C-alpha positions as CSV (number, residue, x, y, z in Angstrom):
1,X,-0.3,23.0,-7.7
2,X,-1.6,20.5,-10.2
3,X,-0.9,16.8,-9.9
4,X,-1.9,13.9,-12.2
5,X,-4.6,11.9,-10.5
6,X,-3.8,8.9,-12.6
7,X,-0.4,7.8,-13.8
8,X,0.6,4.9,-16.0
9,X,3.7,2.8,-15.3
10,X,3.8,0.6,-18.3
11,X,0.3,-0.8,-18.7
12,X,-0.5,-0.4,-15.0
13,X,-2.7,2.5,-14.1
14,X,-1.8,4.1,-10.7
15,X,-4.8,5.8,-9.2
16,X,-6.8,5.9,-5.9
17,X,-9.4,3.5,-7.3
18,X,-6.7,0.9,-8.4
19,X,-5.0,-1.9,-6.5
20,X,-1.6,-1.1,-4.9
21,X,1.4,-1.3,-7.2
22,X,4.3,-3.3,-5.7
23,X,7.9,-2.5,-6.4
24,X,10.5,-5.2,-5.4
25,X,13.6,-3.2,-4.7
26,X,16.4,-5.7,-5.5
27,X,18.9,-2.8,-4.8
28,X,22.2,-4.3,-3.6
29,X,20.8,-7.8,-3.0
30,X,22.3,-9.0,-6.3
31,X,25.6,-9.1,-4.4
32,X,27.5,-8.0,-7.4
33,X,26.4,-11.1,-9.5
34,X,24.4,-10.6,-12.7
35,X,23.0,-14.1,-12.6
36,X,21.7,-13.5,-9.0
37,X,20.2,-10.2,-10.2
38,X,18.3,-12.0,-13.0
39,X,17.2,-14.8,-10.7
40,X,15.8,-12.2,-8.3
41,X,13.8,-10.7,-11.1
42,X,12.2,-14.1,-11.7
43,X,11.5,-14.6,-8.0
44,X,10.0,-11.2,-7.7
45,X,7.6,-11.9,-10.5
46,X,6.6,-15.2,-9.0
47,X,6.0,-13.6,-5.7
48,X,3.5,-11.1,-7.2
49,X,5.6,-7.9,-7.7
50,X,4.6,-5.5,-10.4
51,X,8.1,-4.1,-10.8
52,X,11.7,-5.2,-10.2
53,X,13.8,-2.2,-9.2
54,X,17.5,-1.7,-9.1
55,X,19.8,1.1,-7.8
56,X,22.3,2.6,-10.3
57,X,25.0,4.2,-8.3
58,X,28.8,4.4,-8.7
59,X,30.7,4.5,-5.5
60,X,32.7,7.5,-6.5
61,X,29.6,9.4,-7.6
62,X,27.5,8.8,-4.4
63,X,29.9,8.7,-1.4
64,X,33.1,10.4,-0.4
65,X,35.6,7.9,0.9
66,X,37.5,10.6,2.7
67,X,34.3,12.0,4.1
68,X,33.1,8.8,5.7
69,X,36.5,7.9,7.1
70,X,36.5,11.2,8.9
71,X,32.8,11.3,9.8
72,X,33.1,9.9,13.4
73,X,30.3,8.1,15.1
74,X,27.2,9.2,13.1
75,X,27.0,6.2,10.7
76,X,23.8,4.4,11.9
77,X,23.6,0.9,10.5
78,X,26.9,1.4,8.6
79,X,28.8,1.0,11.8
80,X,28.3,-2.8,11.5
81,X,29.8,-3.0,8.0
82,X,33.2,-4.8,8.0
83,X,34.5,-2.8,5.1
84,X,34.6,1.0,4.6
85,X,31.4,2.7,3.3
86,X,33.2,3.4,0.0
87,X,34.3,-0.3,-0.4
88,X,30.8,-1.6,0.3
89,X,29.2,0.7,-2.3
90,X,31.9,-0.3,-4.8
91,X,31.2,-4.0,-4.2
92,X,27.4,-3.6,-4.6
93,X,27.3,-1.4,-7.7
94,X,24.8,-2.4,-10.3
95,X,27.1,-2.7,-13.2
96,X,26.0,-0.6,-16.1
97,X,27.0,-3.1,-18.6
98,X,24.2,-5.3,-17.1
99,X,21.5,-2.9,-18.1
100,X,20.6,-4.6,-21.4
101,X,20.5,-8.1,-19.8
102,X,18.4,-6.9,-16.9
103,X,15.9,-5.1,-19.1
104,X,15.7,-8.1,-21.4
105,X,15.0,-10.4,-18.4
106,X,12.3,-8.2,-17.1
107,X,10.6,-8.1,-20.5
108,X,10.8,-11.9,-20.8
109,X,9.1,-12.5,-17.4
110,X,6.6,-9.7,-17.8
111,X,7.6,-7.4,-15.0
112,X,8.4,-3.7,-15.1
113,X,12.0,-2.6,-15.0
114,X,12.8,0.4,-12.8
115,X,15.8,1.9,-11.1
116,X,16.9,4.7,-8.8
117,X,19.7,6.6,-10.6
118,X,22.2,8.4,-8.5
119,X,24.0,10.5,-11.1
120,X,23.3,12.2,-14.4
121,X,25.0,9.6,-16.5
122,X,22.8,6.9,-14.9
123,X,19.7,8.9,-15.8
124,X,20.8,9.3,-19.4
125,X,21.6,5.6,-19.7
126,X,18.2,4.3,-18.4
127,X,15.7,7.0,-19.3
128,X,14.6,5.5,-22.6
129,X,14.2,2.0,-21.0
130,X,12.0,2.9,-18.0
131,X,8.4,4.1,-17.6
132,X,9.1,5.8,-14.3
133,X,12.1,7.0,-12.3
134,X,12.5,6.7,-8.5
135,X,14.3,9.4,-6.6
136,X,15.9,8.2,-3.4
137,X,15.4,10.0,-0.1
138,X,19.1,11.0,0.1
139,X,18.7,13.2,-3.0
140,X,15.7,15.2,-1.9
141,X,17.8,18.3,-1.4
142,X,19.7,18.0,-4.7
143,X,17.4,20.4,-6.6
144,X,19.3,20.4,-9.9
145,X,19.1,16.6,-10.1
146,X,15.4,16.7,-9.3
147,X,14.8,19.2,-12.1
148,X,16.9,17.1,-14.5
149,X,14.8,14.0,-13.8
150,X,11.5,15.9,-13.8
151,X,12.2,17.4,-17.2
152,X,12.4,13.9,-18.8
153,X,8.6,13.8,-18.5
154,X,8.1,10.4,-17.0
155,X,6.5,9.7,-13.7
156,X,8.7,10.5,-10.7
157,X,8.5,8.5,-7.5
158,X,9.8,10.8,-4.8
159,X,10.8,9.3,-1.5
160,X,11.1,11.7,1.5
161,X,12.8,9.7,4.3
162,X,14.8,11.7,6.9
163,X,13.1,14.9,5.6
164,X,10.8,17.5,7.2
165,X,7.9,19.2,5.6
166,X,10.1,22.0,4.3
167,X,12.4,19.6,2.5
168,X,9.5,17.6,1.1
169,X,7.6,20.7,-0.1
170,X,10.7,22.1,-1.8
171,X,11.3,18.8,-3.6
172,X,7.6,18.3,-4.6
173,X,7.3,21.8,-6.0
174,X,10.6,21.4,-7.9
175,X,9.3,18.3,-9.6
176,X,5.8,19.7,-10.1
177,X,7.2,22.8,-11.9
178,X,8.1,20.5,-14.8
179,X,6.1,17.4,-14.3
180,X,2.6,16.7,-12.8
181,X,3.2,13.0,-12.6
182,X,4.4,12.8,-9.1
183,X,4.1,9.9,-6.6
184,X,5.1,11.1,-3.1
185,X,6.3,8.2,-0.9
186,X,6.4,8.4,2.8
187,X,9.6,6.8,4.0
188,X,11.7,6.2,7.1
189,X,15.4,5.6,6.4
190,X,16.5,3.6,9.4
191,X,17.7,0.3,8.0
192,X,18.4,-1.5,11.3
193,X,15.2,-3.5,11.1
194,X,14.7,-3.0,14.9
195,X,11.2,-3.4,16.3
196,X,11.4,0.1,17.7
197,X,11.4,1.5,14.2
198,X,7.6,1.0,13.9
199,X,7.2,4.0,16.2
200,X,8.8,6.2,13.6
201,X,7.1,5.2,10.4
202,X,4.4,7.9,11.0
203,X,1.9,6.7,8.4
204,X,-0.4,9.6,9.3
205,X,1.9,11.8,7.4
206,X,0.1,10.5,4.4
207,X,-3.0,12.4,5.6
208,X,-0.8,15.5,5.9
209,X,0.3,15.1,2.4
210,X,-3.3,14.8,1.1
211,X,-4.0,18.2,2.7
212,X,-0.8,19.9,1.6
213,X,-0.8,18.5,-1.9
214,X,-4.4,18.0,-3.0
215,X,-4.7,15.3,-5.6
216,X,-1.2,14.0,-5.4
217,X,-0.7,10.2,-5.6
218,X,0.9,8.6,-2.5
219,X,3.1,5.7,-1.8
220,X,5.3,4.0,0.9
221,X,8.9,3.1,0.7
222,X,9.5,0.9,3.7
223,X,12.4,-0.8,5.5
224,X,10.7,-2.4,8.4
225,X,10.2,-6.2,8.8
226,X,6.9,-7.7,7.7
227,X,4.1,-5.7,6.1
228,X,2.1,-4.1,8.9
229,X,3.1,-0.7,7.6
230,X,2.0,-1.6,4.1
231,X,-1.5,-2.5,5.2
232,X,-1.7,0.8,7.1
233,X,-0.4,2.8,4.2
234,X,-2.8,1.3,1.7
235,X,-5.7,2.0,4.1
236,X,-4.6,5.6,4.2
237,X,-4.5,5.9,0.4
238,X,-1.0,4.8,-0.7
239,X,-1.1,3.1,-4.1
240,X,2.6,2.4,-4.7
241,X,4.5,0.2,-2.3
242,X,8.3,-0.3,-2.4
243,X,10.0,-2.9,-0.2
244,X,13.4,-4.5,-0.5
245,X,13.5,-8.0,-2.0
246,X,15.9,-10.9,-1.5
247,X,15.8,-14.7,-1.8
248,X,17.5,-15.3,1.6
249,X,17.5,-13.0,4.6
250,X,20.5,-14.7,6.1
251,X,22.9,-13.6,3.3
252,X,25.6,-11.2,4.0
253,X,25.0,-7.8,2.5
254,X,23.7,-4.3,3.4
255,X,20.0,-4.9,2.5
256,X,19.3,-8.6,3.0
257,X,18.4,-8.6,6.7
258,X,15.4,-6.2,6.4
259,X,14.2,-7.3,2.9
260,X,11.1,-9.3,2.1
261,X,11.7,-12.8,0.8
262,X,9.5,-14.7,-1.8
263,X,7.2,-16.2,0.8
264,X,6.7,-13.0,2.9
265,X,6.3,-11.0,-0.3
266,X,3.5,-13.4,-1.4
267,X,1.9,-13.1,2.0
268,X,2.1,-9.3,1.8
269,X,0.4,-9.1,-1.6
270,X,-2.4,-11.5,-0.6
271,X,-3.0,-9.6,2.6
272,X,-3.1,-6.3,0.7
273,X,-5.5,-7.6,-1.9
274,X,-7.8,-8.9,1.0
275,X,-7.6,-5.4,2.6
276,X,-8.4,-3.7,-0.7
277,X,-11.4,-5.9,-1.2
278,X,-12.5,-5.1,2.4
279,X,-12.2,-1.3,2.1
280,X,-15.4,-0.9,0.1
281,X,-17.0,2.4,-1.1
282,X,-18.0,3.9,2.2
283,X,-21.8,3.5,1.6
284,X,-23.5,1.8,4.5
285,X,-25.9,-0.8,3.2
286,X,-27.2,-4.3,3.8
287,X,-24.6,-6.1,1.7
288,X,-25.4,-8.8,-0.8
289,X,-23.8,-11.6,1.2
290,X,-25.6,-10.7,4.4
291,X,-29.2,-10.5,3.1
292,X,-30.0,-13.9,4.7
293,X,-28.7,-12.9,8.1
294,X,-31.1,-10.0,8.2
295,X,-33.8,-12.7,8.5
296,X,-32.0,-15.1,10.9
297,X,-30.4,-12.5,13.2
298,X,-33.1,-9.9,13.6
299,X,-36.1,-10.1,15.9
300,X,-39.7,-10.0,14.8
301,X,-42.9,-9.2,16.7
302,X,-44.3,-12.7,17.6
303,X,-47.3,-13.9,19.6
304,X,-46.9,-15.3,23.1
305,X,-50.2,-17.1,22.8
306,X,-52.9,-18.2,20.4
307,X,-54.9,-15.3,19.0
308,X,-58.1,-15.3,16.9
309,X,-59.6,-13.3,14.1
310,X,-61.0,-10.1,15.6
311,X,-58.8,-10.1,18.7
312,X,-57.1,-6.8,19.7
313,X,-53.3,-7.1,20.1
314,X,-52.0,-5.8,23.4
315,X,-48.5,-5.5,25.0
316,X,-48.8,-8.7,26.9
317,X,-49.5,-10.7,23.7
318,X,-46.2,-10.0,22.0
319,X,-42.5,-10.7,22.3
320,X,-39.4,-10.1,20.1
321,X,-37.7,-13.2,18.8
322,X,-35.7,-14.3,15.9
323,X,-36.1,-15.0,13.0
324,X,-37.6,-11.9,11.2
325,X,-39.1,-12.8,7.8
326,X,-39.1,-10.0,5.3
327,X,-42.9,-9.3,5.8
328,X,-42.7,-9.2,9.6
329,X,-42.9,-6.2,12.0
330,X,-39.6,-5.1,13.6
331,X,-39.6,-4.2,17.3
332,X,-39.4,-0.5,16.5
333,X,-42.7,-0.9,14.6
334,X,-44.8,-2.1,17.5
335,X,-46.9,1.1,17.4
336,X,-48.3,-0.3,14.1
337,X,-49.3,-3.5,16.0
338,X,-50.5,-2.6,19.4
339,X,-54.3,-1.8,19.5
340,X,-54.8,-3.3,16.1
341,X,-57.4,-6.1,15.2
342,X,-56.3,-9.4,13.8
343,X,-57.8,-10.4,10.4
344,X,-56.9,-14.1,10.8
345,X,-56.3,-16.7,13.4
346,X,-52.6,-16.9,14.6
347,X,-50.8,-19.5,16.6
348,X,-48.5,-18.9,19.6
349,X,-45.0,-18.3,18.4
350,X,-46.1,-17.1,15.0
351,X,-45.0,-13.7,13.7
352,X,-47.5,-11.0,12.8
353,X,-47.3,-10.4,9.1
354,X,-47.8,-7.1,7.5
355,X,-51.4,-7.4,6.2
356,X,-52.6,-9.4,9.2
357,X,-54.0,-6.4,11.0
358,X,-56.5,-3.6,10.6
359,X,-57.6,-0.6,12.8
């Protein structure tokens, strides 16, 4: 397996040594209104997102009306929907006649346009306008579709929610066969926004991915509230973060309640940038900004009484007290002090300088 260790999405370089790339998944939060969709693009940019992403599905191409009506009780969060699954998908379609206007708006505000296409026609319509393509978790077993997207030759962001390692490996190898530009995104596809969901995010799977797919770039597609998972994922090496985005969490719609809003998104970006700055390079050193504290916090060998030129220093003459000037002896260096002769007079409380002693 060979994976690209750096990927460009537009002008942004995605790599382990780069800051995290943030995708604001507007998804269905446009509520069927083009002007809302455009306004969310502006808000996402202002909040610090690198990318505004949509979801291009047609109800009849993604769900079976008959199938869901005869499914029974296994409908998760969809049980709370007041309309049928098919009707909700139909209502929240991203109209394909909007594409030109959405792309134009993204270009005007300086944010990347991206989408998750859910059928072949959607791929064909958007492939020349995007710099990367996201594959939703639900399509991880649709091998022919993965191949179709991979062959376009643009970076593929592959989410693997509700999948085991066999599903994930099959999908990754399918894409990698045609395209080395893969970003594998850990994901949990429970959309209820319940606190309990944090127990199932399983961020340590990112470490498993590192071992299974050496060199692959990693990401997180997340549906929990807040951004605790984001900080954890970035710490473990994720460099692409996708969260849903809305302007108002109280709005009615399938994605609003668990989405980030402009303020929480800003907070997330700020916290992530602080974390990235704090991660460092792993080399333990006295850092530039703590050089002064080496002096004021460490202890030096100091005299407990006045001593004179020619005196021999013994254990009862010394103690270990702050501060520790750069030319002082540290407590662990007392073997170089005890039994030595002073070359100058020293006052009680003074530290013994290197150069004050002789054998």
